[in-house]
C-alpha positions in Angstrom: 11.4 -1.6 56.4 10.7 1.9 55.1 13.8 4.1 54.7 13.9 7.8 54.0 17.1 9.3 52.6 17.5 13.1 52.7 19.7 15.6 51.0 19.0 19.1 52.3 19.0 22.4 50.4 22.2 24.3 51.1 22.6 27.1 48.6 20.1 29.3 50.4 22.9 30.6 52.7 25.1 31.7 49.8 23.3 35.0 49.2 23.9 36.5 45.8 26.5 33.8 45.0 23.7 31.2 45.2 23.0 31.8 41.5 26.4 30.3 40.7 26.1 27.6 43.4 22.8 26.4 42.1 23.9 26.4 38.5 27.0 24.4 39.3 25.7 22.1 42.0 22.1 20.9 41.5 23.2 17.4 40.7 21.4 14.1 41.6 22.6 12.9 45.0 24.2 9.8 43.5 25.3 8.4 46.8 21.8 8.2 48.1 20.6 6.6 44.9 23.2 3.9 45.3 22.3 3.3 49.0 18.6 3.2 48.0 19.4 0.6 45.3 21.1 -1.8 47.7 18.3 -1.3 50.2 15.6 -2.1 47.6 17.6 -5.1 46.5 17.0 -6.5 50.0 13.3 -5.9 49.7 13.1 -2.6 51.7 11.1 0.4 50.5 13.1 3.6 50.1 12.4 7.3 49.5 14.8 10.1 48.5 14.1 13.8 49.1 16.5 16.1 47.3 15.8 19.4 49.1 18.2 21.3 46.8 16.6 20.3 43.5 13.1 20.7 44.9 13.9 24.0 46.6 12.5 22.5 49.8 12.9 24.0 53.3 14.0 21.8 56.2 10.5 22.1 57.7 8.9 20.8 54.5 11.4 18.0 54.3 10.4 16.9 57.8 6.7 17.1 56.8 7.3 15.0 53.7 9.2 12.5 55.8 6.4 12.3 58.3 4.0 11.4 55.4 6.2 8.5 54.5 6.5 7.3 58.1 9.9 5.6 57.8 11.5 3.1 60.2 14.9 4.6 59.5 16.1 7.9 58.3 19.4 8.5 56.5 21.1 11.9 55.8 24.2 12.7 53.9 26.6 15.7 54.4 29.7 17.3 53.0 31.7 19.7 55.2 30.2 23.1 54.1 26.6 22.1 54.9 27.1 19.8 57.8 25.6 22.4 60.1 22.4 22.3 58.0 22.2 18.5 58.3 22.6 18.9 62.1 19.7 21.4 62.1 17.6 19.0 60.0 18.3 16.0 62.3 17.3 18.1 65.3 14.0 19.1 63.7 13.4 15.4 62.9 14.0 14.5 66.6 11.5 17.2 67.6 8.8 15.6 65.4 6.2 13.6 67.4 5.8 11.3 64.4 9.5 10.8 63.8 11.3 11.0 67.1 11.6 7.2 67.4 13.0 6.7 63.9 16.8 6.3 64.2 18.9 8.7 62.1 21.8 7.4 60.1 24.5 9.8 58.9 26.8 9.2 55.9 28.9 11.2 53.5 32.4 12.6 53.3 32.3 14.8 56.4 31.5 12.0 58.9 33.9 9.7 57.0 36.7 12.1 57.5 36.0 13.3 61.1 34.7 10.0 62.5 33.7 10.4 66.1 34.5 14.1 66.1 31.7 14.7 63.7 29.2 12.5 65.4 26.7 14.7 67.1 24.0 13.7 69.6 21.3 14.1 67.1 22.6 11.1 65.1 22.1 7.4 66.1 24.4 5.7 63.6 27.2 6.7 61.2 28.8 5.2 58.2 32.5 5.6 57.4 33.6 5.2 53.8 31.8 3.4 51.0 28.6 2.0 52.5 27.2 -0.3 49.8 28.6 -3.4 51.6 28.1 -2.3 55.2 24.6 -0.8 54.9 22.9 -4.0 53.9 24.5 -5.8 56.8 23.4 -3.1 59.1 19.8 -3.3 57.9 19.8 -7.1 58.5 21.0 -6.7 62.0 18.9 -3.6 62.8 15.7 -5.2 61.5 16.4 -8.4 63.4 17.4 -6.7 66.6 20.9 -8.1 66.3 24.4 -7.0 67.3 25.9 -4.5 64.9 29.3 -4.2 66.6 31.0 -6.4 64.0 29.7 -4.5 61.0 32.7 -2.7 59.5 32.5 1.0 58.8 30.1 2.1 61.5 29.7 4.5 64.4 27.1 3.6 67.0 26.3 4.3 70.7 26.8 1.9 73.5 25.7 3.0 77.0 26.2 6.6 75.9 29.7 6.0 74.5 30.4 6.4 70.8 32.0 3.2 69.4 33.6 2.8 66.0 34.1 -0.4 64.0 36.7 1.2 61.7 36.4 2.0 58.1 34.3 0.0 55.7 36.1 -2.1 53.1 35.9 -0.5 49.6 33.7 -2.2 47.0 36.2 -4.2 45.0 33.9 -5.2 42.1 32.0 -2.0 41.3 30.2 -3.8 38.5 28.5 -5.9 41.1 26.6 -2.9 42.4 23.0 -2.3 41.2 22.2 0.8 39.1 21.6 3.8 41.3 17.8 4.1 42.2 17.2 7.1 40.0 13.5 6.3 39.9 13.3 7.7 43.4 14.6 11.1 42.2 12.7 13.7 40.2 14.9 13.3 37.2 13.1 16.1 35.3 14.5 18.6 37.9 18.1 18.0 36.8 18.9 20.2 33.8 22.2 21.7 32.8 23.1 24.6 30.5 25.6 23.8 27.7 26.7 25.6 24.6 24.2 23.3 22.8 21.4 24.5 25.0 19.7 23.3 28.2 19.7 19.5 28.6 18.4 16.9 30.9 21.4 15.3 32.6 22.5 12.5 34.9 25.6 11.9 36.9 27.6 8.7 36.4 30.7 7.3 38.1 32.9 5.0 35.9 35.7 4.7 38.5 36.2 5.0 42.2 39.5 6.2 43.8 42.3 8.5 42.7 46.0 7.7 42.6 47.1 11.3 42.9 48.0 13.1 46.2 47.0 16.8 45.8 47.1 18.4 49.2 43.6 20.0 48.8 41.9 16.7 48.2 41.0 13.8 50.5 40.9 10.1 49.4 39.4 8.9 52.6 36.0 8.1 51.0 37.0 6.2 47.9 40.7 5.7 48.6 43.7 5.7 46.2 43.0 2.3 44.7 41.3 2.9 41.4 38.4 0.5 40.6 36.7 0.7 37.2 33.4 -0.2 35.8 33.6 -2.2 32.6 32.8 -0.3 29.4 29.8 -2.6 28.9 28.4 -1.6 32.3 28.8 2.1 31.6 27.1 1.8 28.2 24.2 -0.1 29.8 23.7 2.5 32.5 23.8 5.4 29.9 21.3 3.6 27.8 19.0 3.0 30.8 19.0 6.7 31.7 18.4 7.8 28.1 15.6 5.2 27.6 13.8 5.7 31.0 14.4 9.4 31.8 15.1 11.0 28.5 18.6 11.9 29.7 20.5 13.7 27.0 23.7 14.7 28.8 25.9 13.0 31.3 28.3 14.4 33.9 31.0 11.9 34.7 32.1 12.3 38.3 35.4 10.4 38.0 38.3 12.3 39.7 40.3 11.8 36.5 38.2 11.0 33.4 41.1 10.1 31.1 43.0 7.9 33.6 42.1 5.0 31.3 42.0 5.4 27.5 39.3 2.8 27.2 36.4 4.6 25.5 32.8 3.8 24.5 33.2 5.3 21.0 32.2 2.1 19.3 28.6 2.7 20.4 26.4 5.3 18.8 24.7 6.5 21.9 23.5 9.9 20.6 24.4 11.6 23.9 26.7 14.4 25.1 28.9 14.3 28.1 31.5 16.1 30.2 34.0 15.5 32.9 37.3 16.6 34.4 40.9 15.4 34.0 44.5 16.5 34.0 45.8 18.5 31.1 48.8 16.1 30.6 46.5 13.1 30.2 45.0 14.1 26.9 46.3 14.2 23.3 44.8 14.8 19.9 43.8 11.2 19.3 42.0 10.9 22.6 40.3 14.3 22.3 39.1 13.4 18.8 37.7 10.1 19.9 36.0 11.6 22.9 34.5 14.4 20.8 33.2 11.7 18.4 31.6 9.9 21.4 29.8 13.1 22.5 32.2 15.1 24.7 31.1 18.8 24.7 32.7 20.1 27.9 35.8 19.3 29.9 37.6 20.8 32.9 41.3 21.0 33.7 42.7 21.9 37.1 45.3 24.6 36.5 45.3 25.9 40.1 48.4 28.2 39.9 51.3 28.9 37.5 53.8 29.5 40.3 56.3 26.6 40.3 56.9 26.6 44.1 53.2 26.5 44.8 52.7 23.7 42.3 55.5 21.6 44.0 54.0 22.2 47.4 50.5 21.2 46.3 51.9 18.1 44.6 50.3 18.8 41.2 53.2 19.3 38.8 51.4 19.2 35.5 53.7 21.0 33.0 52.2 24.5 32.2 52.6 23.9 28.5 50.2 21.0 28.8 47.4 23.5 29.5 48.1 25.5 26.4 48.3 22.3 24.3 45.2 20.8 25.8 43.1 24.0 25.4 44.2 24.4 21.9 43.1 20.8 21.1 39.7 21.2 22.7 39.2 24.5 20.9 40.1 22.8 17.6 37.4 20.2 18.2 34.8 22.6 19.5 34.8 21.4 23.1 33.9 23.9 25.8 36.8 24.0 28.3 37.0 25.3 31.9 40.3 25.8 33.6 40.0 25.9 37.4 42.4 28.1 39.3 42.9 28.5 43.1 44.3 31.3 45.2 45.3 30.9 48.8 47.6 27.9 48.5 50.8 27.7 50.5 53.3 30.3 49.3 50.6 32.5 47.7 51.2 36.3 47.4 49.8 39.1 45.3 52.7 38.5 42.9 51.9 34.8 42.4 48.2 35.6 41.8 49.4 38.3 39.3 51.5 35.7 37.5 48.5 33.3 37.2 46.3 36.1 35.9 49.1 37.2 33.5 49.2 33.7 32.1 45.4 33.6 31.6 45.3 37.1 30.1 48.0 36.2 27.5 46.5 32.9 26.6 43.7 33.2 24.0 43.4 29.5 23.9 42.0 29.5 27.4 38.4 30.7 26.9 37.1 30.0 30.4 38.7 30.0 33.8 37.4 30.4 37.4 39.1 31.4 40.6 38.3 29.7 43.9 39.8 30.2 47.3 41.7 27.2 48.6 39.7 25.5 51.4 41.5 23.3 53.9 38.8 20.7 54.2 39.2 18.2 57.0 40.9 15.0 55.8 43.3 16.9 53.5 47.0 17.5 53.9 46.2 21.2 53.5 44.0 21.1 56.6 46.8 19.6 58.6 49.2 22.3 57.3 46.9 25.1 58.3 46.1 23.6 61.7 49.7 23.1 62.5 50.8 26.5 61.1 53.0 25.1 58.4 54.1 26.8 55.2 53.0 30.2 56.4 49.4 29.1 56.9 47.2 29.7 59.9 43.6 28.4 60.3 41.7 31.5 61.4 38.2 30.0 61.4 37.1 26.6 62.5 33.4 27.0 61.7 32.9 24.5 58.9 29.9 26.5 57.5 32.5 29.0 56.3 34.5 26.4 54.4 33.4 27.6 51.0 35.3 28.4 47.8 33.6 31.7 47.0 33.2 34.9 49.1 34.7 33.1 52.1 38.2 32.3 53.4 39.3 30.6 56.6 43.1 30.8 56.4 45.8 33.4 56.8 48.2 32.7 53.9 51.6 34.4 54.5 50.8 38.1 54.5 47.3 37.6 53.1 44.4 37.7 55.6 41.1 35.9 54.8 39.5 39.3 54.1 42.3 40.1 51.6 41.9 36.8 49.8 38.2 37.5 49.4 39.0 40.9 47.8 41.7 39.3 45.6 39.2 36.7 44.4 36.8 39.3 43.3 39.5 41.3 41.5 40.9 38.1 39.9 37.5 37.1 38.5 36.9 40.6 37.2 40.4 40.5 35.6 39.8 37.2 33.8 36.5 38.3 32.2 37.8 41.7 31.1 39.2 39.7 28.1 36.5 40.1 25.3 37.1 36.6 24.0 35.8 35.2 27.3 32.5 37.2 27.2 30.5 34.8 25.0 31.5 31.6 27.0 30.7 33.4 30.3 27.2 34.4 29.2 26.6 30.9 27.7 27.6 29.3 31.0 26.2 31.7 33.6 23.5 33.6 31.7 23.0 37.3 31.6 22.4 37.4 35.3 25.7 35.7 35.9 27.5 38.1 33.6 25.9 41.0 35.6 27.2 39.5 38.8 30.7 39.4 37.4 30.3 43.0 36.3 29.2 43.8 39.8 32.5 42.4 41.1 34.3 44.7 38.8 32.4 47.7 40.0 33.0 46.8 43.6 36.8 46.4 43.0 36.8 49.9 41.3 34.9 51.5 44.2 37.3 50.0 46.7 40.3 51.1 44.6 41.4 47.5 44.1 42.6 47.6 40.6 45.8 45.6 40.9 45.0 43.1 38.1 42.7 45.0 35.7 45.2 46.3 33.0 47.9 44.6 31.0 50.5 47.0 32.5 49.4 46.0 36.1 49.9 42.4 35.1 53.3 43.0 33.6 52.2 42.5 30.0 53.8 44.7 27.4 
């Protein structure tokens, strides 16, 4: 069979913030590359269209799909751009050439919502990891057989949506073929680093996360951590470098340093980055990772308020962030510290405390401030929906579930509108520190720096200057 797999462009709706969204999110759709690989292994012909990387409209995606003339069409979606995927599916159904090609939906949004996210424009859905269930489905679909016993599926029977439950997770991840990156325009994926712009690829060395943060969902990969062998990881890296000229690798593991097994015995000549917890690094590990090519790492600081940290179930000691940033600075590793406002218990004073911590710490060169989003499938979503911890879900339009310039919850006395204003003020406050100017320009470019300056001007015009001076932050 011929199978088209589609990833739509979604940053076009972000307005001026699209600059940051594109810089941070034009990554290869690795899930579609994995699915394509298992389909090709069965002898099927696959095509991937990454509408975001190719800056392609939905209409153009439909036209390109018509040219391929597939027997089956697959689309993936996360929550914030699910409405775009629905629009794309409807356009496909309106096409005279494609209206008889069934549409399969996969991704985190349908996995979490199940039947509630299964719109009329979709014919089949996949729940959870699909590398085992998709090949079985293709066999039954091609042969006209019954799919009701294929685990991890949604399908229609006499107009009724049926579910076969969640797919079993892939236990031996080394058994999976390499993602079908040859179906992607790999030259489109480039990333700015302090060492210049580099061709990059995404790699997963593990699946699953053992931690229970309230703003994350483990419904896709679960809490059971499954690891690729170091030999497999090295082989995949070498394959990308040799075949696509890949210079830089983004590891998508939830916690990169969960295991201390490294690949520093190999001289791969590559650079890489990833994210982890600040209490899961030490000098020996940082030195080894730098020797292996680590040039950028991200820590999730979130908030410095102890009560908020207890509620969000992420009790990494604050001193770990100072220590971890000091180590990465020592070894010349660019470091991002991710903060979040709008968590349960948030107030202007708790935001001020986090900003005070960031203003005083010269070791923390980069930080960002996002607004907590209660994505479906998370404990935070249930809290907001049920009105717990002073939260109230004000907006149920998933297209508004974004981390920047959008808020969907009332948090204590803070309205969604107030949180948006506070986010702009907080970002302006962070980058008033001169020692953060150079990293900001290196990461976001002059245009990005200008946008941050625009946030500062907007705050001043509105009279929102609660966090701009040391005195306002309570710093002597």
